[in-house]
N, C-alpha and C positions, 0 to 999 in steps of 0.2 A: 322358886323354881322361876325358868327363865320368862314363862309366861307373865307370871307376877311383875316382872320387873321391864317387860316389852310392853305391856298393856297400857301404863300412861303415855308412853311415847306413841304408840298407835292411834290413842285417843285424840292426841293432837292433830294426828293426819285424817280425821274425818270419821272416827269410829265412836263418836260420842252416844253415849248411852249403852254402849256394849259393857256387858258384864263378863268378867272372867273368873272362874272357879279354881282353886287349887286341884291339881291333877295327880292322881295317886295311880300311877300305870299297875295294870295287872298283867302278869307273864308267864307264860308256861315255863316250866323249871329247866326244860332241855333246849336251851337256847344256844349252846356251845355253836360258834361260828359266825354270830352275828355281826353285820358290819356297821360303823358309825358314821354318820354325818354329822360335822359340827360346824355350825354356822357362826361366822367371824362377820358382823355385817357391816364393819367399817370401811368407809370408801373416803379418798382424797375430795372428790364431789361426787354429787348424785346424777348420774348420768340420765338423759331424758328418755333414752330408749329401754332402760332395765326395768324389769318388773319384779326384781327380787328386792325382798325387805332389807333395806340397807340404811345407815345412817351416816352423816357427815363425820370425818374423823375427827375425833375429839380426846384428848390424853385423859382428860376428866372421867370419861365414860368407860373407857377401856379397862382399869381395874375394877370397879364393880361388874362389869359384865364377865370378866375371866373368872372373879370369884363365885358370882351365880352359876356359871358353868360346871365349876367344880362340885358346887353343891349339888347341882342336877347329876352329875357324874355319880356321886356318893350314895345319891338316892336309887339309881340303878344298881350300884353294888350291894347295897343294903337289901333290895329286891333278889337279885340274882345270884348273889355271891361271887367268888371270883371265876367266872367262866371264861373259857377260851372264846377270844373275839377274833374276826376276821379282818378284813380291811376298814382302815380310817382314812375319811377324807375331811378336810379343811375347805368349805367352801364359803361363799360370801355375797355380798361384800368383796373385800379384797384381803383374804388372809396374808399376803405377802407383806401389806403394809403393816400388819400387827404380828410380824413373825417371832417376836419374843414370847408373846402370850400363845402363838401356836406352838411354841416349843414347850412352855410351862404348861399347856394342857394336854399336850402328847406325852409328855413325862408323868404326869398325873394320872392319864389313862393306864399307863404301865404299871403304875403302883397299885392300882386297883383291879386291874384285869390282865389278863395273859393275852396279848396281843400277838397272833399268830400271822396275820397278813400284813399287806404292805400300807404305808402311810403316803398319802398324797395330799396336796394342797393347791388351790388356783393362786394364780400371780398374775400381775401386770408386768408387762415388758420393761418397764422404768425401774421395776424393785429389783429385778435381777441381777446382782452384783455379788463379788466373792463374799463380801463382809456377812451377807446373810445366808448364802449357799452353803458355806462351810459349816456354820453352825446348824442349820437345818439339815444337812447330810448325817451330822454327828447324832442329832436328835432322832434319827430314824425316818426322816421324810425321803422317800424314794421316787417320787412322782411328781412332777409339776404340770399341771394345766395352765397353758399360757393363755391370756386374755387378749389375743390380737383380733379384734373385731374387722378389721379390713388393712391392706396394704395400700389403699387409694387414699390420697391426702384429701381430696374433694370430699369423700364419703366420711373420713374421720371428722373433717369440719362441720359436717351437716350432724353428725354423731355428738359433736360437742366432745370429742374425745382429744385430748391436749398432747398426744405424742406424736413425734415424726415416723412416718410411716416406714422411712428407709432405714432409720438408725434406732428406732424405740426410744430416744431419748424423748424424755417428758419435758413439756414447756415450752418448746419452740419446734418450729419446722424448718426442713432444709428444702430449698426451691426444687420443685420436680425437674 
């Protein structure tokens, strides 16, 4: 389960001594229409203002995390059967940074459940390029929630956001 994988990482962040036990979910069997929130915790850098559980991007960690997500989805499938599900939302972190894995998990969800709702995900402006939008659309992602924290360059600098407020370009700024 995800908790078993995340526990060692959380312990390094100050939860020493915390014990985690295996979770065996109990469900009412008439859950048709439930929605999914799938956490993709990876970010280019950890923002000082962010309170969400996130990890610095590491290609080495993405594969095990994705496989753990699929195992957890299978746990729910085994408990619930092939129910009809509502909306699916990929949050984070920065799901647009791991868009290939978002597609992989979305495809896996459709294999295990009947998805009736929409699929959406969070994205940072610098990630929105045709090279990712076309495959995401083909995979059924129909909504993008854009992570524009501000259009004011000074505020972005204070927040340590490294994109240009006018262009959404990552890594440099255009003078105001």
